[in-house]
N, C-alpha and C positions, 0 to 999 in steps of 0.2 A: 516635504515639498512645500513650496511657497505658492500661495494663490493670491492673486490680486483681483479686485472687483471694482469695475467702473459701471455704475448703474446707467448713466446716460453719456456714453462716449460721443465723439464727434469727429468730423474731419475738419481740421483747422486749415482754412484756405488763407494763407498769409501772403500778402502782396506788398511789395516795396515800390515807392515812387517818390520823386523829388518833391512834388507839391500835389496836394489833394484839394480839389475845388468842388464844393457841393453844387448841384444843379448843372454840372458840365460834364463833358466826356473827359475821362482821365485815362491815360495810358501808363501801364505799369512797366517797371524796369525788370523786376524779378517776381516770380510766383513760386510758392512751395505748398505742397499738400502733405500734411502730417496727420496721423491718427491722434486725436486729442482725448484728454481725460486723465485724471490724476492716477488712477490705478494702472492704466496703460503706460503712462510715463514711468511708473515704478518698475513695471515689467521690462520696459525697454532699457532702462539704466541697469537693472540687475543683470540683464543679458550682456551688456557691455562690461560689466564687472565679473563676467564668467560665472554667473549664478543663474540657474534655471528657475523658471516659474511657469505657472499656468494662468492665463488671463481669462477671467470670467466677466460676465455682464450681459447686456442686452444690445443686439444689433439687428438691423433690418435693411432690406433693399440693396441697391447698387452701392450705396455708400458704406453699408455694413460689410458687404463683400470686399470692398477696397481695404477696409481696416484689417479684416482677416488675412487678406493676401499680403498686405504690407508687413504685418507681424510675422507671418509665415516666412517671408523672405529674410527677416532678421533672425530667424531661428527660434521664435517664441511660440510655444504651444498655446492654443486657445480652446476654450470650451464655452463659447458664447451661446446665448439663448436667442432664438429668432423672434423678432417682434413683427407686428402687422404693419408698422409704419417704417419709413426709411430713417436711418440714422441721420441726425441733424448735421448741418454744415455751419460752422462758425467762421465769419469773415473778419480777418484782422488786417487793417490798413495801416501801414507804417510809412508815414511821410513826415512833414514838419511836426505834426502831432500824431498820436496813435488813436485810431478809431476802431471800435469793435462792434460787430453785429452778431449776436448769438442767437441761433435758432432755438425753437422750443424743443424740449425733450419729447419722446414718444409716449403714448399711453401704454402702460404696462399693466396688463390685467392680472387678476388674482391667480389664475392658472399659471401664468408665466412666472409670477413671484414664487409660487410653490415649487416650480421646477428648480429655481435657484436654491431655495432653502433645502431641498432634497439633495442637491449636489453638495452643499456644505455639510450635511449630515454624514457624508461618506469620508470626510476628512479624518485623519488619524491623530492620535496623541503626538504632540511635538511638531505638527504641521504649523504653518503660518497662514493667517488670513488677513490681508490688507484691505480694509474698507475705506475708500477714498472718494471724496466728492459729496454732492448734495443729492437729495431726493427730488424727483419730479413731482408735480402736484397730484399725479395719478396714484401715488403710493403713500399710504399713511405713515406717520412718524413711527408708529409701533413696529414697522418692518425692520428698521435698523436694530431695535431692541430684540426682536426675534432672532436676528442673525447673531447678535452678541451672545444671547442665551445659548444658542446652539454651539457656538465656539467654546463657551465655558464648559458646557456638558461634555464636549469632545476633548477637553484639555488642549485646545489649539491656542497658539500665540495670536491674540487678537490685536491688530494694529489699526488705529483709528486716525483718519485725517479728514475731519469735517468741522463744521462750525455752527453757531447759532443754537437754537433749541435742541437740535439732535445731539450736539456735543454735550450740552448740559445734562441731558438724560443719560447719555451713554457712559459718562465718567463713573456713574454709579455701578456699572457692570464690571469694574476693575480691569480695564484693558491692559495689555502688556505695554503698549506705547501709545502716547498721543503727542501731537506736535502743533500746538497752537502758536500763533504769533502773539505779540504782546497785546494787540487789540482784541483778538479772540479770547485770550486768557482773561482780560479785563471784563469782557461781556459775560463770562461765566459768573462773575461776582458783582456785576453791576457797578463797576468802578473803572477808572482810567489808570493804566499803568504807565508810569513816567520813567522808570529806571530799572536796573537789574535787581536792586534791593527789593522793590515791590514785586517784581516778577518772581523772584525766589520765594518770597513770602506766600504768594498765592499758589505757586507750583507745589510748595510743601503741603498746602491744604488739600490739593488734589491727591498727593501721595497718601496723606492721612485718610483719605476716602477710599483708598485701595488701588489707585492707578500705580502701576509698577515703575514705569519710566515716563517722565515728562520732559520733553525738549521744547524750550521756548525760543523761537527764532526772533531775533530783534534787529534784523537788517544790518546796518553798518556797525551796530554795537556788538554783533556776534550772536552768541546763543548761550543758553543755560541747559545743563542736564541736572535733573533732580530725581533721586531715588530715595528710598528709606535709609540707605547707607552712604549716599554720595551726593555732593553738590559741587558741580564743576562749571566754571565759566570758560568759554572759548572765544578767542579773538580770531575773527575771520581773516584769511589771507588778503593781502593787498592786490588789487588788480582793477582793470577797467570793466565795469559792469556793462555788458552788451544786451542781455535779455534775462529778466528774472523769472520768466515763465518756466515752470518745471524745476526750479531750484529747490523748492521745498520737497517735491517728490524725490528729487535726487538725494537729498539729505536722508530721507527715510530709506531709500535703496542702499545707500552706503552703510547706514547703521545696520540694517538687516544682513547685508553681505558680510560685514565684519563679524557681527555677533554670532551668526550661524557657524562661523569658523572656529572661534575660540572663547565665546561666552564672556567676553570682557566688555562691560558696558562703557567704560571710559575710553578704551581703544576704539570701540565702535562709534562713539560720539565724535571722536576726532576724525575718523574716516568719513562719517556722515557729513560733517561740516565741510570737509575738503571736497566731497562730491557735490554738495550744494553750491559751493563757490565755483567749482569747475564748470558747472552748467551756466552759472550767472555770467561767466567770462566768455561764453560762446554764443553763437546764434542758434545752436541746436543743443540737444542733451549731451552731457559730458561723455568722454571716452575714458577708459581705465588709465591710459597714460597721463591724461590731464589730472586725474585724481591723485595718482601716485606722485606727481611733481609738486602737489600742493600740501600733502599730508604733513610734512615736517614744518610747514609754515603756519599750521594751526596751533596756536599757543594755548595750552590749557592751564588754568589756575584753580586751586581750591577756593571756594567762595564762601565767605562768612556772612550770614544774614544778620543784619541789624534789626532792631525792633521796628516794625511797621504797623501803624494803626489800622484796624479793620479786620 
């Protein structure tokens, strides 16, 4: 089974209007309410790719209830832990420019944290655990390390999508898959990555540290997959980018959906890039038909690293 975990989910209140003026009454043209959070996005895309998962995390109040009901309607199983505070609402204003107002995450106490780790201890060998997003201030950085350690003890495929100090520590736990962009990869080594050659060099350093699969997303430049046996560059399909929110989560979903089927990392990489692009070309997360139409457009090339200083 695949488990996704969103520590601080949200309701994304997304509103569209022609012009937005601060200090004035603004009337919207369209409004959408979506459950937000990287792990939740992974579960939603997996379901659209006909792969079941269970969404874990912390929710509370009427907003938490909305998220659970929304996912239930999409056929996604949940096993959330209830918090004492309501789940946050993030406001996204899309006008001539984009403006975002993100609410604070809830306080998650030690007992609630323990409930989650106990759930993870029930996972079985060969299960997947996708840890996505950042930690709220109420949870210590060591919490992610504890989760990674449990996954290793249980022989669970540990997939990690976070950034900053947490990512720097967690790469040492030898996760199955990480997906930094070029900026996040550079932060791990206190450098700036300017091209795929440099991205390949530093991704290989992560593999040498024990990370099994490193996917580096590089926007219009496509992406790189680096393992101990494989270095592949992908050219992203051509299309009009409508919304990049969720595209990275979709890439992870596509990779997992394919890999769980035939254990082929290169094929899974292609399907993941197609999934990420399919979401970027839509206003919402991708559908399977969108992904299938783009798979053949994802061009893969063996990539040869040249010497890079550092």
